[in-house]
N, C-alpha and C positions, 0 to 999 in steps of 0.2 A: 123916608126909611128902608122901603125895598129899595132904591136907586142907590143908598148910600150903600150897602151891602154887594148889590152887585158890582160896584165899582170897585170895590175891596177886594172883592174873591176875582175882577180884571185883573187890577194892578200886581195880585200874587200869580197871576197865571204868567204875565206876561214876564214878571222879575224870575218865574222859575226858568221858561223859556230861552230867555235872554242866560240865567247860569250855562243851561244846557250847551248854547251855540257857545258860551266862550269854556267850558269846557273840551268841549268837542275841538277847538280848534287848538286847543293847548296840548290837548291828546297830539291831534296831526303833526304839532312840529315837532314832538315825541321821535312819531312814528318815522319822520323823516328824517332824522337825524341818524347818522350812524358810525360805526367803528372802520376805519381804514386801517389797515395795516400794511406800515411801510417800514423795509429791512434792507439797511446800506452796510456794505462792506468798507472801512478805511482802509485802502492799496497804498502801496508805494512802488510805482509802476514807470516804465517807458511811456511818454505818448508822442503821438506826430501834432508839432505844432506851427506848421506852415503848409505851406499845398507842396512842397516839394520833398516833403516824407522828414524833415531832420525831425530827431525824436531828443527829449528832453526827459530827464528825471523826475517825475512827477510826486505829488501828493493828491490822492483823488479819493473819490466815491464810490462805487463800481468801475474801478479802473477810469474813468474817461473824464474829462475838461468840457464842459462843467459837468456837475452830478444829474443824474436822472431828476425829471421835471416830476414835482409832487403836485396834485391837482387833488381838492378837494371842495365840500360846501360848507359855506358859515354855519358855524353848529354842530359840525361833525368831529369825531375825538379822533385825533391822531393815537396811531397805536403803532410807537415806532422803537426800532432796535437797531442800535449800532455795535456791529462788529468789527472789530482791530482784528486784522488777521495776526495771526502768530508769528508770520516769517518776516513782518513788519518792525523795523528799527525803532518807529516815535509813536509815544502816546498818543491818540486822538481824541477828538469829542464830535457835537452836534449841537451848534446853535441854532435856530428857527427864529427868526426875527417875528413870526408870528403865533408863538408861542408865551404864555404867560406863567410862568414855573420859578424854581431857584435856583439862580445861575451856580451855586456852588452844589448842588444837588443834581437835577437833570443834565445840567452842561459841563458837570467836572467832565474831569478826564478819565481815558479809558485803556489802562495799558495792553501792550500788543501778546494775543492770547485770551484777551478777554471779552465781555461784552455791557452794553447799555443799554435799559429798558426804559422808557418811561409814556407815559398821555401827557397829550393836553386839548385841550378843545380847540379848536379855529374859530376866535371870537368875531373876527374883525373878518369884512370881504376886502380881497385886496392882491396884489401881488408881494412877495416878500425873498427878500435873500435868506438862503442858510449857507452856513457856514465853520468851518472847527475854528474851535475857541481856544485848543490847544495852546500853549507856550513851545515856541515865540509865535504869537499868532501871524502877525504880518508872513512870517516865514509859510506857514503852512495855507494862506489863502493865495500867495502868492504862487505856491507850485498848484493850486489844481484843488484847493478842497473849497467848492461854492456848490452853489445852485441855486434853484428859483422853486419857492412854493404858492400855486395860484390858487388862491381861496375864492369861490365863485359865490355871489350874493345869494344868501337865503331865498329871496322872490326870486330868482334869476333875471333874465331879459326885460327889459322895461322900453318905454319911447323913449326915456333918460339913456338906458344903458342898451342899447339894440344888440339884438344878435349879428355879430359877425360875418363877412362871408370866408374869411380866412383869419388864421390865428399864427403869429411866430413870437417866439420866444428870443433875443439878444442880449447877452450877459456878457458885458467887458470887461477887461482885464489889463495889469498889467503885467508885461515879460522883465524877467530878469535874468539873464544869460545864468548868473553863479548862483548856483540853488540853494547853496552854504551861507551865502551872506548875509544872514537876515539881518546885520546892522545894517547895513547900504539898503536894504528894504525899507528898515523904520526912517530910513534918511533922506529917502527917495533919491538914491544914487544910482546910475546904473544901468535902468532900467533901457530897454533898445528898443521896446516896440507893445503895440498895443494888440490884444488878443478879444474875437470876436467869436463867442463859443469854443474858447480854445484854442483857434490858430489865427497865424497874421493874415488878413485881408480875407479872411474864411471864406465870403461872399461877395468877391470882387475880382469878377474876370476881365475887367478893364485896367486895372493897375499891375495884378499878376494872371499871366498868361497861363500858370498852371492851375489856377481858381478851377474849380470842376461846376461850382454850383452857385445859384444865386435864387430869390426869392422872389417866386411869381405869384400874379393874382391876373385876372382878367377887369379888362378896361372898363371902372365904373363901381367895381366892389372894395367894400368894406375894410379893409385890413386891418386888424388889432396887431399891436405887437409890445409885449409884453419885455419890458427894457429893468436889468439890472445892472447898478453900477457898481460891481466887485473891483474894481480900482483897491489901489493899499493909500493910496495919501490922496488922489487927483478929484474936483468934481467933472461932470462930461454933461457938455453943452450939446444936447442932443437933436439934432436938426434931418430936416429930409429937403433934402437940393431937388429944384423943379417942382416942391410940393407946398402946403400948410398942413400943421396937427390939424385936423377937423376938431376933435377934443381932445385935450389929455385930464387922463384922473391922475390926480397924486395920491403917490401909494398906492393907485388900482383901484381906490374905493370910489364907489359910484356917485358917490355924496360929495366927491370933492371933484369939480368939471372944470375945465376952465375951455374956452373956446377960441378957435382960431389963432395958435399959436404958430412963430414960425422955430423960433427954440427956444427947448425948456431947459433948466441946468438943475441937472440929479447929481444931489450928494452922494459922498462915498456909503458905499451900504445902502442906498436908498434903492426903492425902484418904483415905476411909472407905466402905466399904462398907454398909451399911443395910438389914435385911430387917424387913419388917411384913407383917401377916396382921390381914385386919379380921375382924370378927364373918362366920360361913358363915350365918347364921340370919336377917340382914336387910340391907338397903341402909345404909348408912354413908358417914360424911366424915371426913378429916383434913385438917388444916392441918399443911403441913411448915413446919415456922419455923427462925427465927435468933431463941434465948428473949433475946438483948440485943433488946430494944426498940427499942434506935435506930436497928438496921439492919432490924428487920422490918415498921414502922411506915411505915419509907423506902424497903418492897420487896423486902424478903426475904421472902415468905410466899406457899407454892404448895400448893394445894389439889388433894387426892388423891378424887376419887370413888369409890366401891365400888357400882356398880349392876350389876344383872344382865343392863342391856342396853349395857353397855361394850363400844367399841369393838373389834373383835375383833384388830386391827393395831397398838393402841396395846400401845405397851412392847414391839415384838418387831421383831427385823432390823434396818431400818436407819431405825425409831420410835421409838429409847432417846432420841435428845436433840429432843422437839418444836420444830420451830420454826412 
């Protein structure tokens, strides 16, 4: 009889302790979640779209193509405000592919001189496109209203999703020289070049002697590339010449992993994460391309230089989207 009473007391104590542990765990998760305030201005301004300095009448977020990198952690609340500058001609909006909201409410158009505020929880880890969804949508995206939001996993880095030595953002888009012909954009007519982070051959001094930038890493480093296909109509055959993607994370989610890929197809508006590791025993170079030659030879080539004297700041902190 004594043993049975003692056993019941022990069991109650164990249950109590487990409840306390679960409660503390839930409290910790709530404590780690935070609100991240993001404010962007919809702008209609001239931007440089090649390494020679050619200017183009863009639509953009914060005056640059692509817009600013937004980076949060899974579970964070994004507190977003879009300000449509009163001097603008068009209405604009913000569509975050990471958001689960109401397309007729949060993603509705904002007239010049007005603003839109909404919040959403970043529920899923990964990389996602954001863009203007105002009509005609193809024109607003083609003229530069797009960017990336990175949602880091709540558990952080793991053996399956290791911490990289360097990170880079690459966003590819089609360039239509006639900014007003939105019908041609819809029908995929008249595009002349591919832009990488807003410029033709942005990081390719091999094909464009005017290019001043290339991606950098040291031999043997793990380089992680967050890639967005911001084309209007065309998929991207994402390939690293003289290399193999060590891992590909479709949509950037660590639970989605493919090993040892030469080329991975990225659909329109889709985003994925790519890991590449260069040989550790010697300097090498990679050309990261859209293997569709009509895009590669029109600007979608990025050079990654793996040298011992790589700039220690490149691919780190605020330098993951070189401008």
